[in-house]
Structure formats: structure tokens, C-alpha cells
C-alpha positions in Angstrom: 2.8 21.1 -1.8 3.4 19.6 1.6 2.7 16.0 2.5 -0.7 16.5 4.3 -2.0 18.3 1.2 -0.8 15.5 -1.1 -2.4 12.9 1.2 -5.7 14.8 1.1 -5.6 15.0 -2.7 -4.8 11.3 -2.9 -7.8 10.5 -0.7 -10.1 12.7 -2.9 -8.9 10.9 -6.0 -9.4 7.5 -4.3 -13.0 8.5 -3.5 -13.6 9.5 -7.1 -12.3 6.1 -8.3 -14.5 4.4 -5.8 -17.6 6.4 -7.0 -16.8 5.5 -10.6 -16.5 1.8 -9.7 -19.8 1.8 -7.7 -21.5 3.5 -10.7 -20.3 0.7 -13.0 -22.1 -1.9 -10.9 -25.5 -0.3 -11.3 -27.7 -0.1 -14.4 -28.5 3.5 -14.0 -24.9 4.3 -13.1 -23.7 2.5 -16.3 -25.9 4.7 -18.4 -24.5 7.8 -16.7 -21.0 6.5 -17.3 -21.7 5.7 -20.9 -22.9 9.3 -21.5 -19.5 10.5 -20.3 -17.2 7.7 -21.3 -15.2 9.8 -23.8 -14.3 12.3 -21.0 -13.6 10.1 -18.1 -10.3 8.3 -18.1 -10.2 5.9 -15.2 -6.6 4.8 -15.9 -5.4 8.4 -15.9 -7.0 9.0 -12.5 -5.3 5.8 -11.2 -2.0 7.0 -12.7 -2.3 10.3 -11.0 -3.0 8.5 -7.7 0.2 6.5 -8.2 2.2 9.6 -9.0 0.9 11.3 -5.9 1.7 8.3 -3.8 5.3 8.5 -5.0 5.5 12.1 -4.1 4.1 11.4 -0.7 6.7 8.6 -0.1 9.5 10.9 -1.2 8.3 13.4 1.5 8.1 10.7 4.1 10.8 9.3 6.2 9.0 6.0 6.2 6.6 4.3 3.7 3.0 5.4 4.0 0.0 3.0 3.6 -2.8 5.1 2.1 -5.2 2.3 1.6 
């Protein structure tokens, strides 16, 4: 994959983690998360984001701030 594709994927994963975090701050959201907790691995998603960030940096001449 090229760098722009990797950046798009990183941003999609970042949006997913943001959505999960927002759900965790709401009573109804917590119920939804509880129903799926055995299938959602927040730390795995963050790990994947970190791995993508490393790939992006390897493809960059300079460090990229994705946040």
C-alpha cells in the first residue's frame, strides 16, 4: 500500500476508537459495548494503529503527525 492509503486507514481506525470511547461514556452505549465485549478488542485496534503509523513513517521522508 502507498502512504496515502495507509494514512486513510489509520484515520478510519482512529475514528473507530473514538466511537468506542464515546460509547463508553454513555449508559446506552455501555450496554451496547457490553453485548459485544468479547468480540471488540480495543487494545488490538490501538496496536494496529501503531503498526500503521510505523509503516507510514517508514514511507515518509519526515515524521508525520497523524493526530
